[in-house]
C-alpha positions as CSV (number, residue, x, y, z in Angstrom):
1,M,17.7,-17.5,17.6
2,S,15.0,-20.9,16.7
3,G,13.7,-20.6,13.4
4,R,10.3,-20.1,15.2
5,H,11.2,-16.5,15.8
6,N,13.5,-15.4,12.8
7,R,11.9,-16.6,9.5
8,G,14.4,-15.7,7.3
9,M,12.4,-11.8,7.0
10,R,14.3,-8.7,7.4
11,P,12.6,-7.0,11.2
12,L,9.8,-4.3,10.6
13,T,10.5,-0.5,10.2
14,T,7.7,2.4,10.2
15,D,11.0,4.5,9.1
16,L,9.9,4.3,5.5
17,S,13.1,6.3,4.5
18,R,14.9,3.0,5.5
19,R,15.0,1.9,2.0
20,H,16.5,-1.9,2.6
21,E,14.3,-2.0,5.3
22,R,10.7,-4.2,5.2
23,P,7.8,-1.6,5.9
24,Y,5.4,-3.0,8.9
25,F,2.6,-2.9,6.3
26,L,4.0,-5.9,4.7
27,W,4.4,-7.9,7.7
28,D,3.4,-11.0,5.8
29,E,6.4,-10.7,3.1
30,D,10.3,-10.1,3.1
31,R,10.3,-7.2,0.6
32,S,11.9,-4.0,1.2
33,V,10.6,-0.5,0.7
34,D,12.4,-0.4,-2.1
35,E,11.4,-3.5,-4.1
36,F,7.7,-2.7,-3.1
37,R,8.6,0.8,-5.0
38,E,10.0,-1.2,-8.0
39,A,7.0,-3.9,-8.0
40,L,4.6,-0.8,-7.9
41,S,6.2,0.7,-11.1
42,T,6.9,-2.3,-12.9
43,T,3.7,-4.5,-12.1
44,G,0.5,-3.8,-14.4
45,G,-2.9,-4.9,-14.4
46,G,-4.7,-7.0,-11.7
47,E,-1.3,-7.5,-9.9
48,R,-0.7,-3.7,-9.4
49,C,-4.2,-3.3,-8.0
50,R,-4.0,-5.6,-5.7
51,L,-0.7,-4.2,-4.3
52,I,-2.0,-0.8,-3.9
53,A,-4.8,-2.5,-2.5
54,K,-2.8,-4.0,0.2
55,L,-1.1,-0.8,0.7
56,M,-3.9,1.0,1.1
57,R,-5.2,-1.8,3.8
58,E,-2.2,-2.6,5.9
59,A,-0.5,1.0,5.7
60,R,-1.9,4.0,8.1
61,D,-3.4,6.5,5.6
62,T,-0.8,9.4,5.2
63,D,1.7,6.6,4.5
64,V,0.0,5.4,1.1
65,W,0.9,9.1,0.0
66,A,4.8,8.0,-0.2
67,F,4.4,5.2,-2.6
68,V,1.2,6.1,-4.8
69,S,-1.0,9.9,-5.7
70,P,-4.7,10.5,-4.8
71,R,-5.2,10.7,-8.8
72,E,-3.7,7.3,-9.3
73,V,-5.9,5.4,-6.6
74,W,-9.4,7.7,-7.9
75,S,-8.2,6.7,-11.3
76,N,-7.9,3.1,-11.0
77,F,-10.6,2.5,-7.5
78,A,-12.9,0.7,-9.3
79,S,-10.6,-2.3,-10.0
80,I,-8.2,-1.9,-6.5
81,R,-12.1,-1.2,-4.4
82,P,-12.5,-5.1,-4.1
83,Y,-9.8,-5.6,-2.8
84,L,-10.1,-3.5,0.3
85,G,-11.8,-5.6,2.6
86,R,-12.2,-3.7,6.5
87,R,-11.3,-0.7,4.8
88,R,-13.1,-0.1,2.3
89,A,-15.7,2.2,4.0
90,F,-13.0,4.2,5.0
91,W,-11.7,4.5,1.5
92,D,-14.9,5.3,-0.3
93,Y,-15.5,8.1,2.4
94,L,-12.2,9.9,1.7
95,L,-11.8,9.8,-1.9
96,T,-15.4,10.0,-2.3
97,G,-14.9,13.2,-0.4
98,W,-12.1,14.7,-2.5
99,H,-13.1,14.0,-5.5
100,R,-16.9,15.8,-4.8
101,D,-14.5,18.6,-3.4
102,G,-12.3,18.5,-6.4
103,V,-9.1,17.7,-5.2
104,L,-8.6,15.0,-6.9
105,G,-9.2,17.3,-10.6
C-alpha cells in the first residue's frame, strides 16, 4: 500500500468498545480509544478542555457521554465553549436546556 493511502495510522472505528482502535472522531490523529481516555484522565487545564471540545465537535452527541459526564462538561463549559466551532449552538442549546430543567444538578 502506498504511503499516500496509509500514513501509519490505525483504521477508524465507530465501535468504541474496540479499545485499541482509533475512534472515528479522531480522524486527524493516531490515538486509540484507550489512549484518548488516558489523555482525558491525565491532562488538565486548557489541554483537557481542548480534548473535550474536540470530542464534542467531532463525535456524535450520544458518544460524548462514553468519555465525559454531562455534569463535568457543564462545570467546565465556559472553558470548553470557545473551542466548539460549528457545534457551539447545538451544545449551548442542549446543556442550557438540561441545566434549566434540573438535569445537571
